[in-house]
C-alpha positions, 0 to 999 in steps of 0.5 A: 484450519488455524491461520497466522498472518503477518502484515506490517503496514496499511496496504498489507492490512487491506490485502490481508483482511480481504484474504481473511474474508475469502478464507472464511468463505472456503473454510467455515472453521477458519481461526485467525491470529495476526499482526496487522491493523483495524481492517484485519481485526474487523474481519475477525480473529485475534490481533496480536500487535498493530502495524502502527507499532511496526512501521519504520520507514527507511534505512536510518529509521530501521537502524535507530529502532533495531532493538524494538524490531528484534524484540518484536521478532522474538515475541512473534516467534514465541506467539506462533510457536504457541498457536501452532498454525496450519498455515503461516501467511506473510503479507509483504513487509519483507524485512520482518517476514523473511526472518520469521519465514526462516525460523518457521521453515526450520520448525517444519511449518507451512509457509505462504507469501502473499504480495511478494517482497519487491526483490525485483527492485532491490535485494535480489539476492533474497531469492535464495532465502525465498526458495529455501523458506517459502513454500508457496508464493502468490504474486499480484503484479504481472511482471513478477511471475516472469521474474521468478519463473523465467529468471530464477526458476521458482514457481509462483502463482499470479493471482491478480491484483487485490485492489481490483477486488476492493474497488469492485465491491465498494458502494458508489456514492453520488457527489452531492451525498459525499459533499454533504457527508464531509461538509465540503463545498461544490468546487472540484476536488484535488485529493492529497494522499500524503502516506500512512506513517507519521514521518512521511506525512509530516514531510509530504503534506507540508509541501503539498499544502504549499500550492493551495493558494495557487488554486482558488477554484479548487478545494483540497481534501486530505485522505487521512490514514486510518492509523493517524488521528485527526489532531496530527493532521490539524497540527500540520495544517495549522503550522503551514505558513501558507494556510490561513484565511481563505486558503485555510477554508480550501483544505479539508480532512476526511478519514476512512473514506479514501475510495469515495474521495478518489472517485470524486476527485478531479486530480490528486497528489500522491505519495509513492506507494500502493496509493499511486495504483489505487488512484490510477484505478479510479482514473484520477490524473495524479502527480506521484511524490516522494521525499524521505530522510536524506541518508535513507534516500542516498543509500536507497539510490545506490542499491535500488535499480529501477527506472521508476518508483510508482507502481503505475509506471513500473507495471506499464514500463514507461512514464505514465504519471509524473514522479517528483522525487526528493529535491524535485518535490518542491512547490514550483515543480509540483505546481507545474505538474499539477497544471499539466494534469488539470489540462484537458489534453494531458488528462485524456492521454492519462485516462487512455493509459489507465485503461491499458493498466487495468488490462495488464492487471487482469480481472477481479478475484485475487483474494478468492484465488489465493484463498482457494490455493492455500486451502487446497494445498493444506488438504492435498498435503493432508491426504498424501 
């Protein structure tokens, strides 16, 4: 079978790459062409465009880059038409993917959506387009099945969360080997996960670094995004007014080893996104942080009707991890919340909550279940 896959950010690249590996197990003749990232390219096939050229975060950023986005949509349609896939698979990234899905459905192509757009958060009216343009939807959060089927009468498949697969298959490394590998000292680690896009990293990391001086007993380790180079992070660190001398020696950067970092961390400061769930699944006490463009934030506040921004709290439907959003994300409050999760009582409570979270997400095997559904659907269609 020929598969065309579109993922527009780091988390999509991760989930799509695992799906590709699962599809290869089910279909020995799988032929992939895709928009994605390094992990998908490693899985095999032809990378058309890297997600680093596609990631525009926030309403204002989308508006100012609209010409580039429209150009990309046109190029994508032309490439799909030439490839003529047996299955067109969208991975999250709804602003782009829903436009392609509408066009693809008009061309009579089979459309599959893996990792649903978060229409339960905003743009719920997208349900009409999804019903019209998406043949098969595979959801990874337990409450999404209820949302689609009970509220909107649209059948979906709950396949479980693919992060469970990714974490399950990783190879464990002892702290001493990890420390030597990255030239770290033996102090306990506070991990910094500032995001994957340049604009968010620049904002988030500068505030995260502002508390380093307050914790001389710890070392702070930045998880570098695979799409960004080391020099970008070093420029932020060197320009931080509070990072010099002894404080500078407390901050390290590692790249392409985030899961090993989380498995060895005592606590973490995490930018809102998939990383908040990853951190919880590694049972690391965390503070969730978010600060975006003021215009984008004000617009989002008017249209996003959610009580929480982190996946951990959304899945649990209560505040499990503390969220510092926009103006609340400052040095003073960040230190206050970090102090709390370094306290043993709060840590014990969080760890119990994390166990409940894992139960809600179901077991491993999301990629395999989704791959089997996609392949079986194709065969069923061809035998009718």
